[in-house]
C-alpha positions in Angstrom: 12.0 -0.6 -21.0 14.1 0.1 -18.3 12.5 -0.5 -14.9 13.4 1.5 -11.6 15.5 0.4 -9.1 14.4 -0.5 -5.8 16.8 0.3 -2.5 16.3 -1.8 0.2 16.4 -0.3 3.5 19.4 -1.6 6.1 16.8 -4.1 7.8 13.5 -4.7 8.7 13.3 -2.8 11.9 13.6 0.4 9.6 11.2 -0.5 7.8 8.6 -1.1 10.5 9.7 2.1 12.2 9.2 4.3 9.1 5.1 2.6 8.6 5.0 3.4 12.3 5.6 6.5 11.7 3.7 7.2 8.6 0.8 5.2 11.3 1.2 8.1 13.6 1.0 10.6 10.8 -2.5 10.0 9.3 -4.0 8.6 13.6 -4.9 5.2 12.2 -2.7 2.2 12.0 -1.5 1.4 8.3 -1.0 -2.4 7.2 2.0 -2.5 4.9 0.9 -3.8 0.8 1.5 -7.0 -0.3 -0.5 -8.2 -3.5 -0.8 -11.7 -1.4 -2.7 -9.8 1.0 -6.4 -8.9 0.9 -7.8 -5.5 1.8 -11.2 -4.6 3.4 -12.7 -1.1 2.2 -11.7 1.9 4.5 -8.3 0.1 5.8 -5.3 2.2 5.1 -2.6 1.0 3.8 1.1 1.9 3.6 3.0 1.2 0.0 6.8 0.8 0.8 8.2 1.3 -3.3 6.1 4.9 -2.9 6.5 5.2 0.8 3.4 6.7 1.1 -0.1 5.8 2.6 -3.7 5.5 1.9 -7.4 4.2 2.1 -8.9 1.9 0.5 -11.7 3.2 -1.4 -13.0 0.2 -3.6 -12.9 -3.9 -3.5 -13.8 -5.7 -6.4 -12.6 -8.1 -9.3 -11.6 -7.4 -12.9 -13.4 -9.3 -16.0 -10.1 -12.0 -15.0 -11.2 -13.0 -11.7 -8.4 -11.1 -9.9 -9.2 -9.1 -7.3 -8.0 -5.4 -7.3 -8.2 -2.4 -4.9 -8.5 1.7 -5.3 -6.7 3.2 -3.0 -5.9 7.2 -2.5 -2.8 8.2 -2.0 -1.3 11.0 0.6 1.4 11.4 -2.4 0.7 9.3 -5.8 -3.0 9.9 -5.9 -5.2 6.9 -6.2 -4.3 3.8 -7.9 -5.4 0.3 -8.7 -3.1 -2.6 -7.5 -4.0 -6.3 -7.4 -4.6 -8.6 -3.9 -4.7 -12.2 -2.8 
């Protein structure tokens, strides 16, 4: 199965501006998603691959013991993501 290519932006400064731009639109500071980070219910996150901001609506653990979050994104809908 072919994987989608990830296009990297010119620099970290442009990524930070994009995150802040998304935060201004929602009125709440959004943290960038990373599977090594932990998040709390109600927290806003920004997913750079999908270029979307969402709210954590559920925090839990899978049957295998993997920490997970359920996030309601504005563009891509509700997604389950891993967290540290």
